[in-house]
C-alpha positions in Angstrom: 9.8 5.1 -20.1 11.4 1.9 -21.3 15.2 1.8 -21.4 16.6 -0.7 -23.9 14.7 -4.0 -24.2 13.7 -3.3 -27.8 14.2 -6.9 -28.9 12.2 -8.2 -26.0 9.5 -5.6 -26.5 9.2 -6.7 -30.2 8.8 -10.3 -29.1 6.1 -9.4 -26.5 4.2 -7.4 -29.1 4.5 -10.3 -31.6 2.9 -12.7 -29.1 0.1 -10.2 -28.4 -0.5 -9.7 -32.1 -0.5 -13.5 -32.7 -3.1 -14.0 -30.0 -0.8 -16.3 -28.0 -0.4 -16.6 -24.2 3.0 -15.4 -23.0 5.0 -16.1 -19.9 8.0 -13.9 -19.0 10.5 -15.5 -16.6 13.4 -13.8 -14.9 15.0 -12.7 -11.7 13.4 -10.1 -9.4 13.9 -6.5 -10.6 14.7 -7.1 -14.3 11.6 -5.2 -15.5 9.3 -8.0 -16.5 6.2 -6.2 -15.4 7.3 -2.9 -16.9 8.0 -4.6 -20.2 4.5 -6.2 -20.4 2.7 -3.1 -19.4 4.6 -1.1 -22.0 3.5 -3.6 -24.7 -0.1 -3.7 -23.6 -0.3 0.1 -23.5 1.4 0.3 -26.9 -1.3 -2.0 -28.4 -4.2 -0.2 -26.7 -5.7 -3.4 -25.4 -8.1 -3.6 -22.4 -6.4 -5.5 -19.6 -7.0 -6.7 -16.0 -4.2 -7.3 -13.6 -3.8 -10.0 -10.9 -0.8 -9.9 -8.5 0.3 -13.4 -7.4 -0.4 -14.1 -3.7 -0.8 -17.5 -1.9 -4.0 -16.0 -0.4 -5.6 -15.3 -3.7 -8.6 -17.5 -4.2 -10.5 -19.1 -7.1 -13.4 -16.9 -6.3 -11.3 -13.7 -6.6 -10.1 -14.9 -9.9 -13.3 -16.0 -11.5 -15.9 -14.0 -9.6 -18.4 -14.4 -6.8 -22.0 -13.7 -5.8 -23.0 -10.9 -3.6 -23.8 -12.7 -0.3 -26.5 -10.3 0.8 -28.3 -10.4 -2.6 -28.1 -14.2 -2.6 -29.7 -14.3 0.8 -32.5 -12.1 -0.4 -33.1 -13.3 -3.9 -31.1 -16.5 -4.4 -28.4 -17.1 -7.0 -29.2 -14.8 -9.9 -26.9 -13.7 -12.7 -27.4 -10.0 -11.8 -25.9 -10.7 -8.4 -22.7 -12.1 -9.8 -19.6 -9.9 -9.4 -17.1 -10.8 -12.1 -13.5 -11.4 -11.3 -10.6 -10.5 -13.6 -10.5 -13.8 -15.5 -14.3 -13.6 -16.2 -13.9 -10.0 -17.4 -11.0 -10.6 -19.6 -12.8 -13.6 -21.2 -16.1 -11.9 -21.8 -14.7 -8.6 -22.9 -11.9 -10.1 -25.1 -9.1 -8.5 -23.2 -5.8 -9.4 -21.7 -5.4 -11.0 -18.2 -2.0 -9.9 -16.9 -0.9 -12.1 -14.0 2.1 -10.7 -12.1 4.2 -13.5 -10.5 2.0 -16.4 -11.7 4.0 -19.0 -9.7 3.0 -17.3 -6.4 -0.7 -18.2 -7.0 -2.1 -21.2 -5.2 -2.3 -24.4 -7.3 -6.1 -24.4 -7.3 -6.1 -20.9 -8.9 -3.5 -22.0 -11.5 -5.7 -25.0 -12.3 -8.6 -22.7 -13.0 -6.6 -21.2 -15.8 -6.2 -24.5 -17.7 -9.6 -24.8 -19.3 -9.6 -21.0 -19.9 -6.4 -21.3 -21.9 -7.1 -24.6 -23.5 -10.8 -24.7 -24.2 -11.5 -21.0 -23.6 -14.0 -22.0 -21.0 -14.7 -21.1 -17.4 -17.1 -23.0 -15.3 -18.7 -20.9 -12.5 -20.8 -22.7 -9.9 -24.4 -21.4 -9.9 -23.8 -19.3 -13.0 -22.8 -21.8 -15.6 -20.2 -21.9 -18.4 -18.5 -18.7 -19.5 -16.9 -18.8 -23.0 -14.1 -16.5 -24.0 -14.7 -14.0 -26.8 -12.1 -13.1 -29.5 -9.1 -11.3 -28.1 -8.8 -13.1 -24.8 -5.2 -13.7 -23.8 -3.2 -14.3 -20.7 0.3 -12.8 -20.2 2.2 -13.5 -17.0 5.5 -13.1 -15.3 7.2 -15.4 -12.9 10.4 -15.5 -10.9 12.7 -18.5 -11.3 11.5 -21.5 -9.3 14.4 -21.4 -6.8 13.2 -18.0 -5.5 11.5 -18.0 -2.1 7.7 -18.0 -2.0 7.4 -19.4 -5.5 6.0 -22.8 -6.6 6.7 -24.8 -9.7 4.2 -24.5 -12.5 2.6 -27.8 -13.7 3.8 -29.1 -17.1 0.3 -28.8 -18.4 0.1 -25.1 -17.5 3.5 -24.2 -18.9 2.6 -26.0 -22.1 -0.1 -23.3 -22.7 2.4 -20.5 -22.7 5.1 -19.2 -25.0 8.2 -18.5 -22.9 10.5 -15.5 -23.0 13.4 -15.4 -20.5 14.4 -11.9 -19.3 17.8 -11.4 -17.8 19.6 -8.3 -16.3 20.4 -5.5 -18.7 23.8 -4.2 -19.5 25.6 -1.8 -17.2 25.1 1.3 -19.4 21.3 0.7 -19.6 21.1 0.1 -15.8 23.0 3.3 -15.2 20.5 5.2 -17.4 17.6 3.6 -15.5 19.1 4.8 -12.2 19.6 8.3 -13.6 16.0 8.6 -14.7 14.8 7.7 -11.2 16.7 10.6 -9.6 14.6 13.5 -10.8 13.6 14.4 -7.2 17.0 13.8 -5.7 19.0 17.0 -6.1 22.8 17.0 -6.0 24.4 18.3 -2.8 25.7 21.9 -3.0 29.0 22.1 -4.9 28.6 18.7 -6.6 28.8 18.4 -10.4 27.2 16.1 -12.9 30.5 14.1 -13.0 30.2 13.4 -9.3 26.7 12.0 -9.9 28.0 9.8 -12.8 30.7 8.4 -10.5 28.2 7.6 -7.8 25.8 5.9 -10.2 28.6 3.9 -11.8 29.9 2.7 -8.5 26.4 1.7 -7.4 26.0 -0.3 -10.6 29.3 -1.9 -10.2 28.4 -3.1 -6.7 25.0 -4.5 -7.5 26.4 -6.3 -10.5 29.2 -7.8 -8.3 26.6 -9.3 -5.9 25.0 -11.1 -8.9 28.3 -12.8 -9.8 29.6 -13.6 -6.3 28.9 -17.3 -5.4 28.6 -16.1 -1.8 25.2 -14.8 -2.7 22.2 -17.0 -3.6 20.4 -14.0 -4.8 22.1 -10.8 -5.9 20.7 -7.2 -6.0 18.5 -5.8 -8.7 18.5 -2.3 -10.2 16.1 -1.3 -7.4 19.0 -1.6 -5.0 21.2 0.7 -7.1 18.4 3.3 -7.3 17.9 3.3 -3.6 21.6 3.3 -2.9 22.2 6.4 -5.0 19.2 8.2 -3.5 20.3 7.4 0.0 23.9 8.5 -0.7 22.8 11.8 -2.1 20.6 12.4 1.0 23.4 11.5 3.4 25.9 13.8 1.6 23.4 16.7 1.9 22.3 16.1 5.4 25.2 14.6 7.3 28.1 16.1 5.4 29.9 12.7 5.1 32.7 12.0 2.7 31.5 10.5 -0.6 33.1 7.1 0.4 31.4 7.1 3.8 28.0 8.1 2.4 28.3 5.4 -0.3 29.2 2.7 2.3 26.4 3.6 4.6 23.8 3.8 1.8 25.0 0.5 0.4 24.5 -1.4 3.7 21.0 0.1 4.0 20.0 -0.5 0.4 21.4 -4.0 -0.1 20.7 -5.6 3.2 17.1 -6.6 2.3 17.9 -7.4 -1.3 20.7 -9.9 -1.1 20.6 -13.4 0.2 23.7 -15.4 1.1 24.3 -18.9 -0.3 23.6 -21.6 2.2 27.2 -23.0 1.7 29.0 -19.8 2.7 30.1 -19.1 6.3 29.9 -15.4 5.7 26.6 -13.6 6.3 25.2 -11.2 3.7 26.4 -8.0 5.3 29.9 -9.4 6.0 30.3 -10.3 2.3 29.0 -6.9 1.4 31.6 -5.2 3.5 34.3 -7.3 1.8 33.0 -6.1 -1.6 33.0 -2.5 -0.5 36.6 -2.8 0.5 37.4 -4.5 -2.8 35.9 -1.7 -4.8 37.9 0.9 -2.9 41.2 -1.1 -3.2 40.8 -1.5 -6.9 39.7 2.1 -7.4 36.6 0.8 -9.3 34.5 3.8 -10.2 36.3 6.1 -7.7 34.3 8.9 -6.1 35.6 12.4 -6.2 36.4 14.0 -2.8 
């Protein structure tokens, strides 16, 4: 289920309907993949997915020949195993590349003639021409994120660009709530207690995005994990709401925040300071 994002969804649908290639750029955890998959499903289009990885090869993208069959019969078309790019081109579908700028440069270069000339050259097979309906939609994290590379100007020029940022607090709270269906409230807790817990989690993750002590703040995934952990701690360990929240926050955010290089505080030290600040200002107080 897609919460909010109706304007962005309309723009993705428009790009698909216009037959254009689309690139969604935005921080980790803003729902880029979810948005694209919703649009593809809505349009009922066939699609093939590739997840960006520096180990992903040109052969995996385009296709390869069965080695055993080649040894037996030589290079024959019936021994060719098509990759996702080949399939999307020949079947007139959508190639969805998740985290495009994590693919090796050689694989990115393979896309250029496919996007520009609608052509794929496969050694020992020959040219492959795209049929009507072939498109590429992709996501990428901002270039300053770890394990990403900068796309070439030539490749970026083949895409329309839509930047996706974090959603508002109310929508993020609703996303957290929808992800708690299998996390029951502790005995004696009320719906208002859960609302307070969710609101405090949202407050905290949004603060990490604004604090210059962090190079990378937390996404909505951190808030979901934080609330789930806090509910489990309340049920199992019988902690106070504040203690359960603090312990859950340290577990959920430690792997999802990154301190700025300029700061002398480490990520967890800065997080502890934020937890104290939230308590001092009674921001989204938790009931006892």
